[in-house]
C-alpha positions in Angstrom: -6.9 -36.8 19.1 -5.8 -35.5 15.5 -2.2 -33.9 14.6 -2.9 -30.9 13.9 0.4 -30.3 12.0 -0.5 -33.0 9.7 -1.4 -32.6 6.0 0.0 -29.7 3.6 -3.0 -27.3 3.8 -2.1 -24.1 4.3 -3.0 -22.3 7.4 -1.7 -19.0 6.7 -3.4 -17.5 3.5 -6.6 -18.3 1.8 -6.6 -20.7 -0.5 -10.4 -21.3 -1.0 -10.6 -18.9 -4.5 -7.1 -19.8 -6.1 -4.2 -17.9 -6.8 -4.5 -15.8 -9.6 -1.4 -14.5 -11.5 -0.2 -11.3 -13.4 2.7 -11.3 -16.1 3.6 -8.0 -17.0 5.7 -7.6 -20.1 6.9 -4.3 -20.2 9.6 -2.3 -21.8 12.0 -2.5 -19.4 10.7 -4.9 -16.8 9.3 -8.6 -17.2 7.3 -9.1 -14.2 5.2 -12.0 -12.6 2.8 -11.3 -9.3 0.9 -14.4 -8.0 -1.8 -12.6 -6.2 -3.1 -15.2 -3.2 -6.5 -14.6 -4.7 -8.8 -12.4 -6.6 -9.5 -9.6 -3.6 -10.4 -6.5 -3.0 -6.8 -5.8 -0.8 -4.9 -8.5 -2.6 -1.7 -9.7 -1.4 1.1 -11.1 -3.2 1.9 -14.4 -2.7 5.0 -14.3 -5.3 6.3 -11.7 -7.1 9.3 -11.7 -9.3 10.7 -9.5 -11.9 13.7 -9.4 -14.7 14.8 -6.8 -16.0 14.9 -7.7 -19.7 15.1 -4.3 -21.3 12.9 -5.3 -24.2 12.7 -1.5 -25.2 16.1 -0.7 -25.7 17.5 0.0 -29.3 13.5 0.0 -30.7 13.6 4.0 -31.2 16.7 3.3 -33.6 16.1 0.0 -35.1 12.3 -0.8 -34.6 12.5 -3.9 -33.6 13.3 -6.3 -30.4 17.0 -6.8 -29.4 17.6 -10.6 -29.8 19.6 -10.5 -26.9 16.8 -9.2 -24.8 13.8 -11.6 -26.4 15.8 -14.6 -25.3 16.4 -13.1 -22.1 12.1 -12.7 -21.2 11.6 -16.0 -23.3 13.9 -17.5 -20.5 12.0 -15.7 -17.3 8.9 -16.9 -19.3 9.7 -20.3 -18.9 10.2 -20.1 -15.2 7.1 -17.8 -14.5 5.2 -20.5 -16.4 6.7 -23.3 -14.2 6.6 -21.4 -11.2 2.8 -20.6 -11.7 2.4 -24.8 -12.6 4.2 -25.4 -9.1 1.7 -23.1 -7.3 -1.2 -24.1 -8.6 -2.4 -21.1 -10.1 -5.9 -21.1 -11.6 -6.2 -18.1 -13.4 -3.2 -16.3 -15.5 -3.3 -12.9 -17.5 -0.5 -11.8 -19.3 -0.2 -8.0 -20.4 2.1 -6.7 -23.1 2.7 -3.2 -22.9 4.5 -0.8 -25.3 7.6 -1.9 -26.5 5.9 -5.5 -27.7 2.9 -3.4 -29.1 5.0 -1.0 -31.2 8.1 -3.6 -32.7 8.0 -4.8 -36.1 8.8 -8.5 -34.8 6.4 -7.7 -31.9 4.0 -10.8 -33.1 6.9 -13.0 -33.5 7.6 -12.7 -29.7 4.2 -12.7 -28.3 3.7 -15.9 -30.8 6.3 -17.1 -28.8 5.5 -15.9 -25.3 1.6 -17.2 -25.7 3.1 -21.0 -26.6 5.6 -21.0 -23.8 2.8 -19.3 -21.7 -0.1 -21.6 -22.8 -2.3 -18.5 -22.7 -3.8 -15.2 -24.8 -1.4 -12.3 -24.4 -3.5 -9.1 -24.2 -1.9 -6.7 -25.9 -2.6 -2.8 -24.3 -3.3 -0.3 -26.3 -2.0 3.1 -24.8 -5.2 4.0 -23.6 -5.4 0.8 -22.1 -2.3 1.6 -19.8 -3.5 4.5 -18.4 -7.0 3.3 -17.8 -5.4 0.3 -15.6 -3.2 2.9 -14.0 -5.9 4.4 -12.8 -7.6 1.8 -11.5 -4.6 0.5 -10.0 -4.8 3.8 -8.2 -8.4 3.3 -7.3 -7.7 0.3 -5.9 -5.2 1.6 -3.8 -6.2 4.8 -2.1 -8.8 6.2 0.2 -10.9 8.2 -2.1 -8.2 9.3 -4.3 -8.6 13.2 -6.5 -5.6 14.1 -8.9 -3.5 13.5 -11.3 -2.2 9.8 -12.2 1.2 9.4 -14.1 2.2 5.6 -15.2 5.9 6.2 -16.1 7.1 2.6 -17.9 10.1 2.0 -20.4 8.5 2.6 -23.7 5.8 5.6 -22.5 4.4 7.6 -20.2 0.7 7.5 -19.3 -1.6 10.8 -18.1 -5.1 10.7 -16.3 -7.1 12.8 -14.4 -8.9 11.2 -11.4 -11.5 13.5 -10.0 -13.9 11.7 -7.1 -12.3 8.2 -8.2 -14.2 9.2 -11.4 -11.5 8.8 -14.9 -11.0 12.3 -16.3 -9.1 13.1 -19.6 -5.9 10.8 -20.2 -3.1 10.6 -22.8 -0.1 8.8 -23.8 3.0 10.0 -24.1 6.4 8.6 -25.8 8.3 9.4 -22.7 9.2 6.1 -21.0 12.8 5.9 -19.4 14.4 4.0 -21.7 12.8 6.0 -25.2 13.5 9.3 -23.7 17.7 7.9 -22.9 17.9 6.7 -26.6 15.7 9.5 -28.3 17.8 12.3 -26.3 21.1 10.1 -26.8 22.0 9.5 -23.3 22.2 13.7 -23.0 19.6 15.2 -20.3 19.1 18.6 -21.8 17.8 17.1 -24.6 15.9 14.9 -23.1 14.6 18.2 -20.9 13.6 19.4 -24.3 11.9 16.9 -25.8 10.2 16.0 -22.4 9.0 19.5 -22.5 8.0 19.4 -26.3 5.4 16.4 -25.5 3.9 17.9 -22.6 3.3 21.0 -23.8 0.4 20.1 -26.0 -1.4 18.9 -22.5 -3.3 22.3 -21.6 -5.5 20.2 -19.7 -2.7 19.5 -17.4 -3.6 22.5 -15.2 -6.7 20.9 -14.1 -4.6 19.2 -11.8 -3.1 22.5 -10.2 -3.2 22.0 -6.0 -3.7 18.5 -6.2 -1.8 15.2 -5.6 -0.2 13.8 -8.2 0.4 10.2 -8.0 3.6 8.5 -9.4 3.1 4.7 -10.7 6.3 2.8 -12.3 9.5 1.5 -11.3 11.8 3.8 -12.0 9.7 6.5 -10.2 9.5 4.1 -7.1 13.0 4.0 -7.6 13.2 7.8 -7.5 11.2 7.5 -4.3 12.8 5.1 -2.5 16.4 7.2 -2.8 14.4 10.0 -1.4 13.2 8.3 1.5 16.2 7.1 2.4 18.4 10.2 1.8 15.7 12.0 4.3 16.1 9.1 6.9 12.1 8.4 6.7 11.0 6.4 9.5 8.7 4.1 7.4 10.8 1.9 4.5 7.1 1.3 3.2 7.1 3.3 -0.7 3.0 3.1 -0.9 1.5 6.5 -0.2 4.9 8.3 0.4 4.5 11.8 -0.3 6.3 15.0 -0.5 5.3 18.6 -1.4 5.9 18.8 -5.2 8.2 22.1 -4.6 10.9 19.4 -2.6 10.3 17.0 -5.0 10.7 19.4 -8.2 14.3 19.9 -6.4 15.1 16.8 -5.8 14.5 15.9 -9.5 16.5 18.8 -10.3 19.3 17.7 -8.0 19.2 14.2 -9.8 18.4 15.1 -13.5 21.6 17.3 -13.3 24.5 15.3 -11.4 26.4 12.6 -11.1 23.7 9.8 -10.1 26.7 7.5 -8.8 27.2 10.7 -6.3 23.2 10.3 -5.0 23.9 10.0 -1.3 21.9 6.3 -0.6 22.2 5.6 -4.2 23.5 1.9 -3.0 19.3 1.4 -2.2 18.2 1.7 -6.0 19.4 -1.7 -7.6 22.3 -0.9 -10.2 20.2 -2.0 -13.5 17.5 0.7 -12.6 20.2 3.4 -11.8 20.8 4.6 -15.3 16.9 5.8 -15.7 16.7 7.5 -12.5 17.5 10.9 -14.4 15.1 10.5 -17.1 12.5 9.5 -14.9 13.4 12.8 -12.4 13.6 15.1 -16.1 9.8 13.5 -16.6 8.5 14.1 -13.1 10.0 17.4 -13.2 8.0 18.4 -16.1 4.9 16.9 -14.9 4.8 19.0 -11.8 6.0 22.0 -13.5 3.1 21.7 -15.8 0.3 20.6 -13.6 1.1 22.9 -10.7 0.4 20.0 -8.3 0.9 20.2 -4.8 1.9 16.7 -4.0 3.6 13.7 -5.2 2.3 10.6 -3.6 4.3 7.3 -4.4 2.2 4.4 -5.5 3.0 0.8 -5.4 0.2 0.0 -7.2 -0.4 -0.1 -10.8 -1.7 -2.0 -14.2 -1.8 -5.4 -12.5 -3.8 -4.2 -9.3 -6.0 -2.0 -11.7 -6.2 -5.2 -13.8 -7.1 -7.2 -10.7 -9.6 -4.4 -9.3 -11.5 -4.1 -12.7 -12.7 -7.7 -13.0 -13.9 -7.7 -9.3 -18.1 -7.3 -8.9 -19.2 -3.6 -8.3 -20.1 -4.7 -4.8 -16.4 -6.2 -4.1 -14.9 -3.1 -5.7 -16.9 -0.9 -3.0 -15.5 -2.3 -0.2 -12.8 0.0 1.8 -9.7 -1.6 1.0 -7.8 -1.3 4.9 -11.1 -2.9 6.5 -10.6 -6.0 4.5 -7.1 -6.0 4.5 -6.7 -5.8 8.5 -9.8 -8.0 9.2 -8.2 -10.7 6.9 -5.1 -10.3 9.0 -7.0 -10.6 12.4 -9.0 -14.1 10.8 -5.2 -14.9 10.4 -3.3 -14.1 13.4 -6.3 -13.4 16.2 -6.8 -15.5 19.2 -10.5 -15.1 18.2 -11.4 -12.9 15.2 -14.8 -12.5 16.1 -13.3 -10.4 18.8 -12.7 -7.2 16.8 -16.4 -6.7 16.2 -17.5 -6.9 19.7 -14.2 -4.4 20.1 -15.1 -1.8 17.6 -18.7 -1.9 19.1 -17.6 -0.9 22.4 -14.6 1.4 21.8 -16.5 3.0 19.8 -19.5 3.9 22.4 -16.6 4.0 25.3 -15.2 6.5 23.1 -17.9 8.9 21.9 -19.5 8.8 25.6 -15.6 10.1 26.7 -16.5 13.3 24.6 -14.4 12.1 21.4 -15.9 13.0 18.3 -15.0 10.8 15.3 -15.0 11.9 11.6 -15.4 8.8 9.1 -11.6 8.5 8.4 -10.8 8.6 12.3 -13.7 5.9 12.7 -12.5 3.8 9.6 -9.2 3.6 11.5 -10.2 2.7 14.6 -12.0 0.0 12.9 -9.1 -1.3 11.6 -6.9 -0.9 14.8 -9.6 -3.3 16.4 -8.9 -5.9 13.5 -5.4 -5.7 14.4 -5.6 -5.3 18.4 -4.7 -8.8 18.4 -2.3 -10.1 16.0 0.7 -10.3 17.7 -0.6 -12.8 20.6 1.8 -15.6 20.0 4.9 -13.2 20.5 6.3 -13.1 24.7 4.3 -10.9 26.4 7.4 -8.4 26.8 7.4 -8.3 22.9 3.9 -8.3 21.8 3.6 -3.9 21.8 6.7 -4.1 19.7 6.4 -6.8 17.5 2.8 -5.6 16.6 4.0 -2.0 15.8 6.7 -3.2 13.6 4.1 -5.8 11.7 1.3 -2.5 11.5 3.4 -0.3 10.4 5.3 -2.4 7.6 2.7 -4.8 6.8 1.5 -4.2 2.7 -1.6 -2.4 3.7 -3.3 0.1 0.6 -5.8 2.5 1.5 -4.1 4.2 4.3 -1.5 7.0 4.9 1.5 7.0 6.6 0.3 9.2 9.6 -2.7 6.3 9.5 -0.3 3.7 9.8 1.3 4.9 12.6 -2.0 5.8 14.2 -2.6 1.9 13.7 0.8 0.8 15.0 0.8 3.2 18.0 -2.7 2.2 19.2 -1.7 -1.8 19.1 1.7 -0.7 21.0 -0.4 1.0 24.1 -3.1 -1.8 24.1 -0.1 -4.0 25.1 2.9 -2.2 26.7 0.5 0.6 28.3 0.7 4.2 27.5 4.5 4.6 27.9 5.8 7.3 25.0 9.9 6.7 25.8 9.5 3.2 24.1 8.2 4.5 20.9 10.9 5.9 18.3 9.8 9.8 18.3 10.5 9.6 14.6 7.0 7.0 14.2 5.4 9.2 16.5 6.1 12.2 14.9 4.1 10.8 11.8 0.9 11.3 13.8 -0.6 14.8 14.1 -1.7 15.8 17.4 -4.8 14.8 17.5 -4.1 10.8 15.7 -2.4 11.0 19.0 -4.5 11.8 21.2 -6.7 9.4 19.6 -4.5 6.5 19.7 -3.7 6.7 23.4 -7.7 7.1 24.0 -8.2 3.7 22.1 -5.4 1.9 23.3 -6.3 2.8 27.1 -9.7 1.3 26.2 -8.7 -1.9 24.4 -6.2 -2.6 27.2 -9.3 -2.5 29.9 -11.2 -4.2 27.2 -8.7 -7.2 26.7 -8.6 -7.9 30.6 -12.4 -8.0 30.9 -12.9 -10.4 28.2 -9.1 -11.9 27.8 -9.6 -11.2 24.1 -12.5 -13.6 23.8 -15.8 -13.1 22.5 -18.7 -13.1 24.6 -17.3 -10.7 27.5 -17.8 -7.0 26.2 -21.4 -7.3 25.0 -22.5 -7.9 28.7 -20.3 -5.1 30.0 -20.8 -1.5 29.7 -18.9 2.3 30.7 -21.2 4.9 32.5 -19.3 8.2 32.0 -20.5 11.5 33.4 -18.6 15.1 33.3 -16.7 13.4 36.6 -16.5 9.5 36.7 -16.2 6.3 34.4 -18.1 3.2 35.7 -17.3 -0.1 35.0 -20.3 -2.1 35.3 -20.0 -5.8 35.4 -23.1 -8.5 35.4 -23.1 -10.2 39.0 -22.6 -13.8 37.6 -19.3 -13.0 36.3 -18.3 -10.5 39.2 -15.3 -13.1 39.6 -13.5 -11.4 36.9 -12.7 -8.3 38.8 -9.7 -7.7 40.4 -6.3 -6.0 41.1 -5.1 -5.7 37.7 -8.4 -4.9 35.9 -9.2 -2.3 38.4 -5.2 -0.4 37.8 -6.4 -0.3 34.1 -9.9 1.1 34.7 -7.8 3.7 37.0 -5.3 4.5 33.9 -8.5 5.1 32.0 -9.8 7.4 34.6 -6.4 9.2 34.7 -6.1 10.0 30.8 -9.6 11.3 30.7 -9.2 13.0 34.8 -12.1 11.2 36.0 -12.9 9.4 38.6 -13.0 5.3 38.4 -15.8 3.3 40.2 -16.2 -0.3 39.2 -19.8 -2.0 40.1 -22.0 -5.3 40.1 -25.2 -5.3 38.9 -27.8 -7.5 40.0 
């Protein structure tokens, strides 16, 4: 028998297409992200940043500071070596405002290309806005609103209607630039931001819609708010707060000493000095656009670039269903079972009187993909482990209510309909409707798992017959032996949930 553990071929990731890397040279940070492959739902294989601060002093001198250039180039030497070690097939190198505007920018770019052995793509402000919007399109389900990407040197704003790009502009309001232009005076920074955005009359078109906030400084702001609120999930992507709450928070950050902020320890020291300036810009954008909600995005220019090079067919794929299916392929004992479970559960819920809207249906399909990812854990911990993995997974295309629904559904599938075992904070993320659906699908999944052992081939041979008063499980005669006490107990649980009597019949 061959040794299944021999060799170096990875079994926990997809390798056929080769890894794809993006090096992003910004005004504040230089970052390498190596993606597992070009995919609709990209997964980072490696992610590292260095806060080189290339944009510092640029407004005053017109040049990139020698010390910061040295730090950035040292990071790029390491990044290239990492890419070589991993075996990255393709590398895209992007440079933004600092390298674009500096007098010695061309010299710096020449050094970058020599080190990285790749050509650098210098993005214009319009390019940055475009790729930022593409990042939002790739990471949200049917996004509609105002996209804002705050870097160290510039702010890009673009209108996004029904996933189509509208008007967009670049403003000289990056965190570092605003800090230096205002001479570290926050009142002056407010005047600069107000004057700069005063010409953007088109922002009022975002009234009542969402504002998608991108960039490290804004993510740090969101993280600070999340921890101050003791929010149950520590996932920044799609963390959403009402605009009026965001306004009050930004005003508090902008007018007070940043080190006095509660939970400031969750923000890196290198980022803290820029938080008030990020708050000033966000406040001004919210004030002028009159958006309804602020939604923080973990995806931006890098993911937008990756999305833009996909074929139209791959772009149209649902990112949540793609990611959940891939996780099932990597972790489930029988990935083909998820398709059978999806079809069987859909018919069962429909017959039981539950009519799903399109969003609820896609969440159910994702839950079926994830139903068995915890099977290697001890039976006593499969539910809890699955809940933790799913609620904190790097999924995109799903809001936090949807995350909670997926996590609770798979928890119920393993643990039973025991609410007391789940944190009430996680349950509070779900609407009453999603809680009802999670319990219903969890009960159906529990029954299906005992019928099939979570292996494909059995579920399609069985059927649930549902009337106004009864649920009847039909089993074919040649597999009648799968009937048993535990199976009937799960059938009874389903009947109790839907206030129906139950029966198990063997068909000839």
